[in-house]
C-alpha positions as a printed NumPy array, in Angstrom:
array([[ 64.362,  86.959, 132.248],
       [ 68.239,  86.883, 131.659],
       [ 67.763,  90.226, 129.493],
       [ 65.957,  91.72 , 132.489],
       [ 68.57 ,  90.945, 135.032],
       [ 71.444,  92.186, 132.877],
       [ 69.553,  95.429, 132.121],
       [ 68.72 ,  95.991, 136.141],
       [ 72.624,  95.231, 136.532],
       [ 73.642,  97.98 , 134.184],
       [ 70.982, 100.566, 135.761],
       [ 72.591,  99.874, 139.215],
       [ 75.992,  99.859, 137.969],
       [ 75.731, 103.204, 135.819],
       [ 72.858, 104.922, 137.743],
       [ 71.951, 107.236, 134.785],
       [ 70.271, 110.442, 135.319],
       [ 67.705, 109.329, 132.572],
       [ 67.091, 105.736, 133.429],
       [ 64.564, 105.471, 130.461],
       [ 66.702, 106.926, 127.766],
       [ 69.605, 105.083, 128.96 ],
       [ 67.721, 101.628, 128.694],
       [ 66.474, 102.689, 125.166],
       [ 70.07 , 103.335, 124.117],
       [ 71.402, 100.084, 125.788],
       [ 68.677,  97.772, 124.121],
       [ 69.614,  99.526, 120.726],
       [ 73.463,  98.636, 121.127],
       [ 72.486,  95.176, 122.104],
       [ 70.648,  94.911, 119.129],
       [ 73.17 ,  96.297, 116.957],
       [ 75.813,  93.784, 118.499],
       [ 73.351,  90.946, 117.851],
       [ 72.845,  91.859, 114.199],
       [ 76.51 ,  92.598, 113.558],
       [ 77.931,  89.701, 115.571],
       [ 79.927,  92.056, 117.702],
       [ 80.445,  91.215, 121.362],
       [ 78.588,  93.631, 123.682],
       [ 80.744,  95.425, 126.213],
       [ 81.207,  93.85 , 129.708],
       [ 80.52 ,  96.361, 132.224],
       [ 83.027,  94.529, 134.872],
       [ 86.642,  95.854, 134.059],
       [ 89.851,  94.398, 135.542],
       [ 89.537,  96.51 , 138.637],
       [ 86.253,  95.192, 139.034],
       [ 87.324,  91.558, 138.927],
       [ 90.425,  92.142, 141.093],
       [ 88.279,  93.667, 143.837],
       [ 85.812,  90.884, 143.684],
       [ 88.77 ,  88.268, 144.081],
       [ 90.357,  90.414, 146.966],
       [ 87.06 ,  90.236, 148.798],
       [ 86.896,  86.464, 148.734],
       [ 90.792,  86.259, 149.541],
       [ 90.468,  88.036, 152.846],
       [ 93.553,  86.32 , 154.051],
       [ 95.753,  87.713, 151.167],
       [ 97.115,  84.192, 150.134],
       [ 96.629,  85.065, 146.519],
       [ 94.081,  82.197, 145.779],
       [ 90.457,  81.235, 146.798],
       [ 88.654,  77.837, 147.146],
       [ 86.469,  76.459, 144.378],
       [ 83.588,  76.91 , 146.567],
       [ 84.166,  80.785, 146.581],
       [ 85.147,  80.774, 142.791],
       [ 81.669,  78.832, 142.085],
       [ 79.732,  81.143, 144.415],
       [ 81.627,  84.465, 142.543],
       [ 80.459,  83.02 , 139.055],
       [ 76.935,  82.882, 140.339],
       [ 76.962,  86.249, 141.718],
       [ 77.98 ,  87.462, 138.315],
       [ 75.213,  85.362, 136.575],
       [ 77.942,  83.196, 134.738],
       [ 76.786,  80.092, 136.12 ],
       [ 73.589,  78.761, 137.825],
       [ 73.249,  77.201, 141.241],
       [ 72.72 ,  73.668, 139.711],
       [ 75.365,  73.878, 137.06 ],
       [ 78.167,  71.336, 137.428],
       [ 81.794,  72.778, 137.267],
       [ 84.755,  70.565, 137.213],
       [ 86.873,  71.017, 140.507],
       [ 90.183,  69.872, 139.677],
       [ 91.099,  70.245, 143.063],
       [ 93.553,  73.013, 142.823],
       [ 92.87 ,  76.353, 144.429],
       [ 91.914,  79.363, 141.906],
       [ 94.457,  82.209, 141.433],
       [ 93.794,  85.754, 140.317],
       [ 94.833,  84.933, 136.965],
       [ 92.776,  82.063, 136.523],
       [ 89.848,  83.683, 137.912],
       [ 90.13 ,  86.603, 135.552],
       [ 90.494,  84.556, 132.681],
       [ 87.477,  82.389, 133.529],
       [ 85.291,  85.21 , 134.215],
       [ 86.342,  86.983, 130.753],
       [ 85.928,  83.905, 128.895],
       [ 82.369,  82.813, 130.453],
       [ 80.901,  86.405, 129.792],
       [ 78.66 ,  86.218, 126.975]])
């Protein structure tokens, strides 16, 4: 199911003219990445991560709450709703958010 969700995300993000051929190519690249042990490229780049953070930081304070942080991770598929994350009581800055998103992505 996770693979299907990821493939759907790629289709929605890229919007290829030939979806079937794109999916075949994507699955082949995933297979090669698994066989060679190379990490598969993440389709979220720095500008996407910054945009997501800025949408949550609507006041422009430069930080978001832990609740917003966990919701963002759920939206990205990087944690589940019932997964327990440690809240250290600190607000999440853009740098911490970026580092966490990049480190959690498989």
